[in-house]
N, C-alpha and C positions, 0 to 999 in steps of 0.2 A: 365889596373893596375895604375889609378890617382889617385884614393882613397888612394890608403895606405897611401901616405905619414901623415894621420892622428898618427900614430905612432907613430909621432916624437914631439905628446904633453902630452904623458907620461912624459917623462925627466923634462918640465914645471911644472906635478902636484906635481911629489912625492916631490922637491925642498920645499914643504910645509910644510914636515913633519921636521921643522927647532928646535931651540932650546927650551925647555922650564921651569918652574919656579924650584924652588930649596930650597929644605926643608918642605912645606906648606903641609898642608894635609886639604883640598877644602871638602863642600858637594856638591852635586849634580845644576849644572846649575851656579857655581860661576867663572867667569871670570878671569887668570891672566893678567891683563889692566893693574895696575901699574907697576908690576914687570917682565913684559914680556921680553924674551930675542930676542935678536935681531939675527938673519942668514945671509945671504946670499939674501936673498927676506924680508927681515925685520923681522920686529916680529913677534914673532907665538902668538894666544889667544887661551888657552885650556879650553875645560870645559868639566868635564865627572862626575860621581857618584863619583869615589875616585882619589885622588891626593894626592901619597906622597913620599917619600923620606927615601932608606930601607940605601943607602949607601951614602955618600957626593959626588956631583956634577952627583946623577943618580937617575933620577924622572920617576916613575911608575905612568899609568891616569889604569884606568880602570872602566868597564860600559861604554855602549856607550858614548865614546872618542872620543871629538869633537877638530879638530884644524882646525883656519882659519887664514890666513896668503897672505896679495897682492890681497885679490880677489879670492882665492883658499880656497876649503874644502875639510878637509878630516877627516875621520870617521873611527872609529873600535873598540874592543874589549879588545881591549888591548892595549898600548902603553909603551914600554921604550925607557927613553932619555937618553945617558950619553954625558953630554957636555965635557968632557974632549976629548974627541974622539970623538965628533959631529957626534957621531951614533945615530941613530934609528930602535927600530926593534917593529912591530906589528905584529898583528894577531887577525884573526877572525874578517869574515867578514869586511875585508879592504875595502874602497871603497874612491877614489881619485874623485874630480869635479871639472872640469874648463866647460867656456859656450862653448865651443868645442867641448871635451869632457869628460866622464865618463869612469873608471874603476873601477875595483871589483878584489880583491883576494885574495887568503889565506892568505900569512905571505912576510911580509916586511923590507928587509934589507937597510939599506939605511946610505952612509956615505958622512955628508954634507958639508964635502971639497973638496971633491972630484968627489961626485957625484955618486962611486961606489955602487955598493949592487946589488939587485933582489930582484923581486916577479915574488910568485906561482898562480899559475892557476890564472894567469891575463883572465878578458870578460872585454870588451872596447866595446862604441857604440858612437859613433857623431851623436847629435840630428840633428846638422843642415847638414849634406847628408845624412842623415838614414842611415848610414850606422853602422857595427856591426860586431863582429868577439870576437874572444879569443887564447890562446896559450899556451904551458905548463909552461915557465918559461922567463924574461927577465931579462935578466943581463944589465945591465949598467955599461957602460967602465968609462965615465966620463959624463961632463953636457951637451955633446952635442954629444955623441955617444952610441946604445943601440943596443942590439942583441933580436929579437925574434927566439925562437926555438917550433917548429912544428906552425903555424900560422895561421888562419883563416882570413877570409873577405869576408861578403854579404850585400846586402841591404834592403834584404831580410825581412819580419819583425820578430820579437822575437817567437819562436816554428817554424819556416821556413825556413829549408835551401835545397828549388828548385836548389838552387847552390849556391858555396861558393869557391874560391880562397884556395886552401892549398899549404903553404909553408914550406919546412922542413927549412931554416936558413932564418930569415932576418935580415940585417943589416941596420941602421938607422943611416945618416953620418947628423946632425944637419950645419954645419960646412960647406961643401959643397951642401946644400939641394938634398940628393941623396939618393934614396934604392935601394941593390942590395938582390934580391932575387936569392934563390939557389933550385935548385930540387922545382918546381913550378909547379903545376897542376891546371885546371878548374873542377869541380866536378859538370854535370848538370843532374836533377835528378834522383841521384846515378851513374854517369858513365861520369867516367874522359872524355872528349873532346879536352883538349888542356893538352899540357907539352912544359914545355922547364928546360933545364936544368938552366939556369942562366939568367937573367933580371939585368935592372937598370932603377929608373925610376925615374922621378924629385921629391920632396916632394911639392911645390906647383906648381904656374898656369904655372910654365915659360915652357919655349918650349926644349925638350932635343932631341938628338942626339937617335934614335931604328927604331927599328920594328913597324910599326903600323899595325894596324888588318885588315889579310887577309878577301879579297873577294871570294869566289867562288860559279860559276853557270853553265850552259849550255844552249847551244844555238844548233841550228840545222846545222849553216852553220861553226861554230868552233869546236865542242864535248864542251868536259868542258873547264871551264875560270877561269883561278885559278890565284889571285892577288896579291902578297906580296909586300907593300910597305916598302919603308927604308927612316928615312924622316931625313936632315941634317939640325944641328939647327949652320949653321951658323954666325953666328950675330944678335943681336937685331931684326936689321933691313933688312935683307935676308937670305933667306935658302930657301934648295932646297928639292925634292924630287924624290928616284926611284922608281920607281913601274914595275921590272921583270912582264911577264904574261904569262904564260901559257896556249897554248890553244893547245889542244890533237891531235885536227883533223890539225893544222897549225903549231906549230912549240912554238919556246919561242920569243914572241916577249920583248923588251928592252924600255922602256920611261922615262921619265926623264922631271920633271918644275923647272925651277930657277923664286924665285920671289927677287924682290925688291924694297926697298924704301926709298928713299934718301931725302933732303932737295929741291932737284929741278927736280928733275927724280923717275920717278916707274915704273915696269913693272912686266910683264908672259909672262915665255917664254918654251916653250913644244913644245921636241923631241922627237916620236916613231918608232922605227924600226923593223924589222920581217924580218931579215935574212932566204933567200929561202921558201916559203910558200908551204908546202905541198901541199896545194888545189891548192897555182893558179900555183904553179911551177916558182917562181920568188920572187924577194922581194921587200919588199913592205915599206912603210917609209910616215909621215910625219912630217910638222915641223908647230908652230905657235906660231909665236912672237908677241907681245903685248908691245911696250913704248912709254912712255912718258917725253918730257924733257921740264920745264923750263926756258926758257933763259933771260926774265926778268919779273915787275910786268906783262903787258901789251899781251907778248907773248912765244907762246910756240910753242912745236915742237915734233914730235912724227911720230912712223913707223908701219905698222901692215903688216903683210907678213903670208899668208897661203899660203902652199903648199901639197898637199900626190902626193903617186907614179903613180895612176891611178885612175879611173873614179870609180870604185867601192870600195872602201877603207871602204870609211863611211857604207856604203851598206853592206860592208861585216863583219864589224867587229866592230857597235853600232846598239844600241839599241832603241832609243829614234827617233821616225819620223821626229823631226826638225832634224837631223844630218842626219841621212838617204838620207831624202829631198835634199837636198845640192844642188843648179848646179850652184854656181858660187864661188870660194875663191878670197877673195879680198885682196891686193896687193898695199901699199902705203907707199909713205912715204910724209909728208908735215910739213907747219909753217905757223902760224896762227898769228895773234894780234887783241886786241879787245881795239880799243880809246873808248873817249864818241862821238863824233860827228862822225865815220868811225874806218870802219875793212879792214882787205886785209889778201890774206888767197893764199900759194903757193903749188900746189899738183900734186903728178908725182902719178897717178895711175895705174894699169893691174887687172887682172881676169884671172884666171886659172875656164876654165866652165869643168864641170864633166858632161858625156853625158853617156843616159843609151843607152844599145844598141838594149833594145828591143822594142823601143821608137822613138820617129820621133826626129832626130837632134835639140841640142840648139842652139840658134847664138849667137856668143860669141861676147861680148858688145866690143868696139874699151878702145885702150888704150888713158888713157891722158897724155899727154909726152911732156910739163907738164901741167897744168892749174895754169893760175892768176887770182884771184878776187880780190873784188871791191866792198864795200858799202859804203856808207853816210844818213846819214838822220840829220834833223837838221829842226827843229820848226821857224817861221818865228813870227811874229806878227799877231793876229787875231786866232790864233792858224793854221795857214796855214804849212802842214808839208813836204818836200821836201825829196827825196830819189833816191839814185841812184845805181841800179847794173850793173856792168859790169864783162866780165870776156871775160880772152884770153885762148885760148885752143888749142893743137896742138893734132891733130889725128891721130890713127894710127892704123894698124891690121895686125897681122899674116896671112891672107891671102890675095894674090898679087893683084886677083881681086876687091877688097873692095877699095873704095878711100880713099885716108887719105891727107890729109888739115889744115891747120888752120883756127878756125874761131875765130871774135873778135864782142860782144855783150854789148851793152850797152843801160841800159831802166830809162831814170828818167822820176820820176814820181811829181804830182803835189796834195797834198788830201786837204779839208775843214773840217774836219768832225765839224758838226753842232748837236751841242744834248743839251738835257731839259731833264726833268723829266718822259715827257712819250713817248720820240720817237727820233728817228737820222736821220740824214740824209748828206749823203759823197757825194761830186760831187770829181771826180778824172780825171786827165788828164797828160797820158803820150807821148812818143814818142820812140816805139821800133827799133833801130837802129842797121844792124848786116854789118860782111865782112865777106866775104869767100874768101881767097885763096889755091886755089885746086891744088893737084901735077899730077894729072890725062889729061896730054896732049892731050887724046882723045877727051877729051870732049871740046864739041862746047865753053864753058864758064869758062876759070879758075877762074875768078876775078870777086865774083856776090855781089853788096849793095840789102838791103832792106831797108827800112822805110816806119812802120807801125804807124800813130799816132790812139790811143786807148782812148775813153772816157768811163767814169763807173759810175753812178749814183745809190748808194745804199740809202734805207730808210727803216724802219722803225716804225713801235708805237705799244706801248701794254699796254692793259686794263685786268683789272682785278674788280674781283665784290668774295666778302663771302658766302659761304654758307654752309649749314649743310646739314648731310646727316648721319643718322644710328647713330645721336649722338653724332658725332664727326664734329668741327669747321673746314673748308677745303675753302680756298683761289682757285679761278680759271681765269686763266690767258688767253688773246687773243692777240696775237703777230703776226700779219702779215709782210709781207715783202717782198720789190720790190727791183728788183731789173736790171737796161738794162746796156748794154755794143752797143758803135759801135765801129768797126774797119774796114775801107774800105779794099778792095782784093788785094792783090797783087799775082804778081803770082810767084809760089816758087818749079817749078817742074825741075827746074835745081839743086834744092839744096842738095845737097845727107843727105841721115839721120842717123848720128852720133851718137847720144844717144837718141832720140825723140820717144814716142809712146803716143798713144792715149791714155789718163786717163778713168778710171774705169768708168762708169756715177754713181754717189752718189748726196745724197743729198750738199757735199760740193762743190763737181765737178762746180754743177748748181750755184753757191755765186763765181765762179772764172772767169778771162779775158778770159783766154784761153783755151781749151779743151785738147791741148796737152802739154804732160811734158817733159821736153827739149827745147832746142832753135830753131831746124831745122825748125818748122813750128809755122806761127803765125794764126790764124783761123781769116778770113772775120766774121764780125760777125754787126747783128742789132738785139739783141734780145734780151727779158724781160722775166724773173725770178719772177715768184709768188710764194707764199709758202707763211704757217700760223701754227702756233704751238698755243696749250694748254696744258698747263699745274694744271695737279691738288697735291695741296702743304697743309701738315697737318700745321695748323695755329697754334700752340703751339711750335711743335719738327721743323716744319721746314721741317721738309723728302717730295720730290717728290715721292707722291704714281705713279701717272701717266703721261705722255708727248706722246701726240699726233700727228705727224705732216704731214700735204699734202704736194709736190711740185709739178710744170712745167716750163717751160721753153717754151716762146715761140719765134718764126722766121719770122722775118717777109722780111727774102730775102734768096733763094736758096744759100746753100754750093756751094764753088771754090774749098776751100784751102784741101786737102787731103794728108795720107800717100801715099805713091807707094804699085801700086793693091788693097787699101781700093775703095769701092762703096760711091760716095756721097749720102745724105742724101735727102730724097724725101719726107718726110712729112713736116708740118707748125707747130710740136710741137715734145717735145721727151717724151718717156713717165711718165706716169705719178707715180710719187713715194711717197710712206707711211709709216709710222714708229708707233710703238707703241709701248714704252720698261716704265718699272720702278716696284717697289717696291711694286705689290699689298698689299699682306699682309707682316705680321712678317717674314712667312716663303717662301713667291712666289713669284720671279722676275718672268720678262718676256721680251723680246728683239727677235721683229718683226722686218723684212723691207719687205718693196714689192714695188716692178716697173712690173707698167702693161702697154702696148700696147694698148691705147686707139684707133688707126685705128684698130689695128684685132682681137680686144677682147681677145688680150691674155698676159698669165701671163710670162714674163720673165726673171723675178730672181724673187727667193721667201729665202726668211732667218725666219726659224720659233726658237728661243728660249724658256727653260725655265728651273728654277732653283727651288727643294725647299729642304730648308735649316732649319730643326725645331729645330734641334741644334747640336752640337759637337758630329761626326762622322756618322750623319744622311745629305745624300745627293742626291740628285736625281738631272739626268741633261737630258735634252732632246735637240735635235738639230735635221734641216733641211734642208738644202742647194739646192737648186734649181736654176739653171742655163742653161739656153734653149739651147739647143743641145750638148752640153758641161757637165752638170755636175747635175747630183740626188745623193743625199747623206742624210745615216741618222746616227745620232750620237745619241747613247744614252751610260752613264755611270751611278754608280752606287756606295756609300758606305750604309752600313745599317747592324746596325745590328743582328742578326742570333737568339742568345742565349747568356744569362749570358758571358757575357769575350770574344764570335764570335763575327767576325764582316767581312763581305762578301764585295770583292770590283771586279768590271766586268766594261768593256766599248766593245760595238759593233758600231764601224764606217765601215757600208756599201757602198759600190757607187752601185747604180742599172746599172747607164750608162754603168758599165767595166763590170757586172755581178761578183764583185769582191768583198771581206774583205779589205778592208783598213788597220784596226789594229782588231786587239782584244786580248779582258784581260780578265780575270780569278784571281782571287785571295782568301785566307782566311787569317787570324788573328784574333791569340789568345792573350791575354793577364794574366799572371800569378799572375799579383801584381808588382812584382818585376822583371818580364823578360814578351819578348813580344815575339812572334815568328810568322811570316807571309812569306807563300808562294805565287807566282803569276804565274802564265803561261801567255804566250804573242804570237800572231801570229803578224808579221808585215812584210808588201808588201813592198818590198824594190828594185823592178823594174816594169815593166810592167806584166810584169807577172811570178812575181816570189817573192816568200815570204818568210821568214826564223823564226824558233820556236824558244822560249830560255823561259828558267825557272832558276826564282829565290828563295830561300830559304836564308832569315836572322835570326837569333839569336840575341835580344838587350837586352843586362843586365842592367838595370836603374845601372846608376852611374858606371859603369866598361865597356861601350863599345858595337859594332855591330861584330857581327860572320858571315862570309857567304856573299854571294852576294847581291848588294845593290840594293830594289826593289822601293825607293824611290824615285828617282827622275825620272822613270817610274810614276811609279802613282801619283804621284802630276803633272805630267806634264799630263797623261792619265785621269785620274778624279777628274775635276775642287771640288774644295771643301776638298778634303781627308785630312782626319787627323790621323799619326801614333795612337793608342792603347792609351801609356802609356800618350800623349798629352791628350787625351781627358777625363782619368781617373784624372788628373792635376788638368781638368776646374772646377773652384768652383761652 
């Protein structure tokens, strides 16, 4: 109902009917500019076919009456103005015009002293909002208060009443900027779909306490899903939303969100509670806290806390694959400070690990209780750069079988970037130093020191040439790059693994010193990475049409450092990496990556992606993902017009490795001009061998709001390039 405040403009417009000239009979199109009477809004200028005075202090104007005052226009077939009583009466095609509102009516009576009176059979329109409506009568109480009887409102074009809001009594209070509606019903295609005996709303864009549009849908695991949010406008810089939710199979869930934005702090905090879930036979809850505090110009503090009652909370109660696939919930508190040459951080962090009872258990990460970090950066003469990354971390774990302890790391480096117009050469030398103090007295060594010198040399050149293809000027580049790393072997078998894993092999990983992420392993290295990139760019626009990249790493020594249980590398080269991407045409884009084992002649990893988007509401997406022995998936999605005003949406994400549907989605959307309706059916894998079905249907009334289950988040996440139909039709 946010557009109803436009009724308030009626009062402003009616004030244009103020005093008129006295005792003059004029011909058509003659202005009363010299002797115009002044009312509260200033001088009134009147033109008409005839203006006359039959009694003292009373004038009558007839025949195409037009009055102008303070940028407002007033029209009628007949007007009578009593200057003694400041009373205006008008009849016959009464029309009031203002930049924000146009109103017509049959008869007007208005006292300009207190702005009391009325207008019969008003019909109004908001040009800027495309809203319009009518009423049986407007009663003006004073300058800032008036009432409408049997009023309607819609954003549909003239002669189209597909939907409208019908209000028995509407009170407008411009002093408080509040409107109050009694016996309000929403009519859609001739059928009342919502009713409220009473409602109030703001007359401007200000937030106001009240009930928000309800949402409803259905899911296989929870049944009918109805949510009715209640918004609390506590202050301009903080608010709260309560959202009770009825799940027919499970019960009533209570939720609340509190937001605040102060000078030195801001945050969003949410709590949900489902007492005695009828399906799970237990109470279920979730907490999500996110708060940040500015302690000074350079220093901030904050906290994140996420916790749910059980492993299946999101799988049972959410319909987004990004939520249902969460495995670790972060909980941390931190203080960080940033300065020109150094930065520091103190953090305490732990996780809640959500297990899938039908899959292989997930390892729970270590908690950092606490972790302190220090970073320094300084540039000296001739561009020599010094950098220091250091940390001290206490690692703890809930499993008593896991080794706990403290790790201290320091990695100072010196690098000298040498650049010119066609290339670069960057030597770097560093010293990776580590110290471990372990709590496990069964270990042969509880105090471990590790020092690894690391040298790297990064270099590259760039060549370019212009060429012409299909009548278009292009520029092609050839950018070879070589990256060498040397690090001697240090025995690290006695060092536990607190937070370290092997990085996924990728183009970016080939240009890093350490193949491990985390500080518990530093690889031995005597290796050279060679890569080349070629770009094809439009000369006029600078748009990159195509990028081709090839790269491979070569080893000059055998691998000795590894993670526990991992196999050592036996080859003297990595797999070959290739990537092709670019905006091939205005409508087509491709993104592909390929990892090829040159020794065995097999593909290890392959990603193929293509999208076709010829215009708004037209999107086709194709994806194929292959990882040797673990993953093979195809992902198809689209939004496409099926007929005039009809759009279809779908997604098909299938895993050949698991022989199951990861996510399936099918939807239809119809745009009626001033309204749109969309329905979506979704099947989503929530566990290793379990899926859930959900159905969403939503009615969107332009300028009014949305009613029903909200599928927009699902559609935008599942169908890249999706756009609601009402946005498509508004696109120029």
